[in-house]
C-alpha positions as CSV (number, residue, x, y, z in Angstrom):
1,X,-10.8,5.6,-26.0
2,X,-8.3,7.5,-28.1
3,X,-5.8,4.7,-28.1
4,X,-8.6,2.2,-29.1
5,X,-9.7,4.4,-31.9
6,X,-6.2,4.6,-33.2
7,X,-6.0,0.9,-33.1
8,X,-9.3,0.7,-34.9
9,X,-11.0,-1.1,-31.9
10,X,-14.2,-0.4,-30.1
11,X,-14.4,-0.6,-26.3
12,X,-16.2,-3.9,-26.7
13,X,-13.6,-5.2,-29.1
14,X,-10.9,-4.3,-26.7
15,X,-12.5,-5.7,-23.6
16,X,-13.4,-8.9,-25.6
17,X,-9.7,-9.6,-25.7
18,X,-9.1,-10.8,-22.1
19,X,-5.3,-11.0,-22.7
20,X,-5.2,-7.3,-23.5
21,X,-7.4,-6.4,-20.6
22,X,-5.2,-8.5,-18.3
23,X,-2.0,-6.9,-19.6
24,X,-3.5,-3.4,-19.2
25,X,-4.6,-4.1,-15.7
26,X,-1.2,-5.6,-14.8
27,X,0.6,-2.6,-16.2
28,X,-1.6,-0.1,-14.4
29,X,-1.1,-2.0,-11.1
30,X,2.7,-2.0,-11.6
31,X,2.6,1.7,-12.3
32,X,0.4,2.5,-9.3
33,X,2.6,0.5,-7.0
34,X,5.8,2.1,-8.3
35,X,4.3,5.6,-7.9
36,X,3.2,4.8,-4.4
37,X,6.6,3.5,-3.4
38,X,8.3,6.6,-4.8
39,X,5.8,8.9,-2.9
40,X,6.4,6.9,0.3
41,X,10.2,7.2,-0.1
42,X,9.9,10.9,-0.7
43,X,7.6,11.5,2.3
44,X,9.8,9.4,4.7
45,X,13.3,10.5,3.6
46,X,12.8,14.2,4.2
47,X,15.0,14.3,7.2
48,X,17.7,11.9,6.1
49,X,17.5,8.3,7.2
50,X,14.2,6.5,6.7
51,X,12.7,5.3,10.0
52,X,9.8,3.2,11.0
53,X,8.2,6.1,12.8
54,X,8.4,8.3,9.7
55,X,6.8,5.5,7.6
56,X,4.0,5.1,10.2
57,X,3.4,8.8,10.5
58,X,3.3,9.4,6.7
59,X,1.1,6.3,6.0
60,X,-1.3,6.9,8.8
61,X,-1.8,10.6,8.1
62,X,-4.8,12.6,7.2
63,X,-3.1,13.7,4.0
64,X,-2.6,10.1,2.9
65,X,-6.2,9.2,3.9
66,X,-7.6,12.2,1.9
67,X,-5.5,11.7,-1.2
68,X,-7.1,8.5,-2.4
69,X,-6.1,8.9,-6.0
70,X,-2.4,9.3,-5.2
71,X,-2.3,7.2,-2.1
72,X,-1.0,3.7,-1.6
73,X,-2.2,1.3,-4.2
74,X,-1.9,-1.6,-1.7
75,X,-4.5,0.0,0.5
76,X,-6.7,0.9,-2.4
77,X,-6.5,-2.3,-4.4
78,X,-5.5,-5.2,-2.2
79,X,-9.1,-6.4,-1.9
80,X,-9.6,-6.4,-5.6
81,X,-6.3,-7.9,-6.4
82,X,-7.1,-10.7,-4.0
83,X,-10.0,-11.6,-6.3
84,X,-8.1,-11.1,-9.5
85,X,-6.1,-13.5,-11.6
86,X,-2.7,-14.7,-10.8
87,X,-0.7,-12.0,-12.6
88,X,-2.1,-9.0,-10.5
89,X,-1.7,-11.2,-7.3
90,X,2.0,-11.9,-8.3
91,X,2.6,-8.2,-8.9
92,X,1.1,-7.2,-5.5
93,X,2.8,-10.1,-3.7
94,X,6.2,-9.0,-5.1
95,X,5.6,-5.4,-3.8
96,X,4.4,-6.6,-0.4
97,X,7.4,-9.0,0.0
98,X,9.7,-6.0,-0.7
99,X,7.8,-3.8,1.7
100,X,7.9,-6.5,4.5
101,X,11.6,-7.1,3.9
102,X,12.5,-3.4,4.1
103,X,10.4,-2.9,7.2
104,X,11.8,-5.9,8.9
105,X,15.3,-4.6,8.2
106,X,14.4,-1.4,10.0
107,X,13.2,-3.5,12.9
108,X,16.5,-5.5,13.1
109,X,15.8,-8.4,10.7
110,X,15.2,-12.0,11.6
111,X,12.1,-14.1,11.6
112,X,10.5,-12.2,14.5
113,X,11.1,-8.9,12.7
114,X,9.4,-10.2,9.5
115,X,6.3,-11.2,11.5
116,X,6.2,-7.9,13.2
117,X,6.6,-6.1,9.8
118,X,3.7,-8.1,8.4
119,X,1.5,-7.3,11.5
120,X,2.4,-3.6,11.2
121,X,1.6,-3.3,7.5
122,X,-1.7,-5.3,8.0
123,X,-2.6,-2.8,10.7
124,X,-1.7,0.2,8.6
125,X,-3.4,-0.9,5.4
126,X,-6.6,-1.8,7.4
127,X,-6.5,1.5,9.3
128,X,-6.2,3.6,6.1
129,X,-9.0,1.7,4.5
130,X,-11.3,2.1,7.5
131,X,-10.4,5.7,8.1
132,X,-11.5,6.5,4.6
133,X,-14.9,5.1,5.3
134,X,-15.3,7.7,8.1
135,X,-13.6,10.5,6.2
136,X,-14.8,13.9,7.5
137,X,-15.7,12.5,10.8
138,X,-13.8,12.5,14.1
139,X,-13.8,8.7,14.1
140,X,-11.5,8.7,11.0
141,X,-8.8,10.6,12.9
142,X,-9.3,8.3,15.9
143,X,-8.7,5.2,13.7
144,X,-5.4,6.7,12.4
145,X,-4.3,7.7,15.9
146,X,-5.2,4.3,17.4
147,X,-3.3,2.5,14.7
148,X,-0.2,4.7,15.0
149,X,-0.2,4.1,18.8
150,X,-0.7,0.4,18.5
151,X,2.2,0.1,16.0
152,X,4.6,2.2,18.1
153,X,3.7,0.1,21.2
154,X,4.1,-3.1,19.2
155,X,7.5,-2.0,18.0
156,X,8.6,-0.9,21.4
157,X,7.6,-4.2,23.0
158,X,9.1,-6.2,20.2
159,X,12.5,-4.4,20.4
160,X,12.9,-5.8,23.9
161,X,12.4,-9.3,22.4
162,X,14.3,-9.1,19.1
């Protein structure tokens, strides 16, 4: 509101300019994704080398579930971005491609590793979203534990095939 007042615009005037609204949404999404990536790196590099288990443990944690405002923008916004215009989708796709690539490298790279990385992130994002629905209930923790277990088992099984 302060910025709009400085620009001598009303809220209606601002929102009437769809290009400004789109640019603001895109900038906010980029910032949220960058902040989420930085937080993830900080949380998973505490003991040196970043590992898949550290990523899974940090992402599928009660702390991440409970910190919705500072949690992963992918888990919070993917559904909305999927319905948004092409610019937000391109921004989110770029981040997801980077995330899949980094995870597949941890798994050993190759086409099988990329598919496994996509399956793991799909499971983690879905689990964090569903666990937030049950926040404060035992089922929320069960969802996180079940997803962690499934991913670790998936990784173990895949390593014998990769």
